[in-house]
N, C-alpha and C positions, 0 to 999 in steps of 0.2 A: 299892483300891489307893495311894492318899490320906491315910486310914489311916497305912497299912504307909508308907509314906513322911514320914508325919510321927514314928510315934515313933522310926525310925530316926533325922530328922535330932536326935528332942532326945537319943538315946542318942550322938549321936555329941558332942551338945556336951556332954554332958557329962565325955565321951573316956573313955565306959565299954565294954570289949569285947564284944562277940554276934555271935550268925552268926542269918539267919531262915531257916526252913529250911521245906519243905515242896513240898504239890502247890501251884503259883503259879497253874494252868490257862491256864500262857504259852507260847508257843512262841519264845522271842528273836527267833530267823534262822530262812532259812530253809535254812540246812541239818538245824537240828534236827526237819525232817519228814521223811519217806520222801516225799510227796507232797507238797509245804506246795501246789500250784496250788488243789486240795484242800480247805484251809482259808483261801481267801483273806475270804472274805464270816462264816468263825466267829469268836468274840466272842477266841477264844483265838491270833488270830494278825492279830488286826485291826489297823490301824497307830496306832486307840489304846492299845489293849493291850500293841499294843509297845511305842509310845512316853514311859509309863508303868512297862515298864521299866528304860528308859532313863535316868528319869528316875532308880530308883536306881542306880544301877552308878555316875548322874553324882554321887553321894554322895559317890565312893570306898572304894565293893564292889566285891571281888573273886568274880565267879561262879565259886566254885569246880571247878566241870565243866572244861569252858574254860579257867580257869590251868592244867591238865596234861595235856589232851588238844583235843584239834583236830583239824576233818573233819565228815564228814557219819555220817549211818548208827549214830549212838549216840541209844538212845531210852531212857524211861521210864514210855511207857505204852502197849500195843495195845488197840482196842477189842476188844468179845468178836465187831461182827459182821464180818459178805466174808471169814473168815478170813486178819485181819488181821495175825495173829501166826504164823502160815504160811508172810509172803508177807513176814514185817517190813514190815510198811507203820505205822512206829511213828511216835512224837512225841515230845522230850520237854520233858518240861513238869514234874517234880519238880524243885527246884535249890535249891540253900544259896550263900547269900552271903554272906560274910563281912565284916566294919568292917575299916580299918584294922589295928585295933591286933595283931588276929589274923590279919592276912594272911600275915605270915612267917611262920607257925607252919605254913603248910598245909605238906603230908606227901602226899596224896594225897586223891581222889575218884574212884568209881568208881561206875558203873550195873553193878548186877549181873542182868543179862539174863537166866540160865539159869534160874531160879525163875519164870519166867513158863511155863517147858515144863515142868512139874510140876503135877498128878492137880491141878485144882480151883481155880488158879491167880485170884490178882488180875488185876487191868486193869493195878494198876503194880506196875513190882519193884522192891527199894530200891534207893537209889541210901545212897552214907555215904561220911563223908571219915574220912580222918585227919587228926589237929593232933598238934604235938609242944608242948603245954604246959607 
């Protein structure tokens, strides 16, 4: 995460528009997990991981999904074990972070949850962003 933060700082200093996206393996806040207590000792939800996430946001980056959608119950990952999908026991660990130079162009960001219910799905579902560039 430190290397990612360093890269974001460099791009911001250059005033280069950018977005950072992917599987960050970080559950930013309790509402991003169906059962947050089950993740308290996992690296995805440890205070150190969430602090690294907050440092990225503190650079002035916009978290696209939360800029458009608030509240619990929105997940991008369901483990294959213990019927997590059927119980909607998911977590949100796939993210888009937008630089200030493109944050105003954010039109939408959604999670395509229904993909997870298909035959032989991935444990992650698509998260997409729409920008008006």
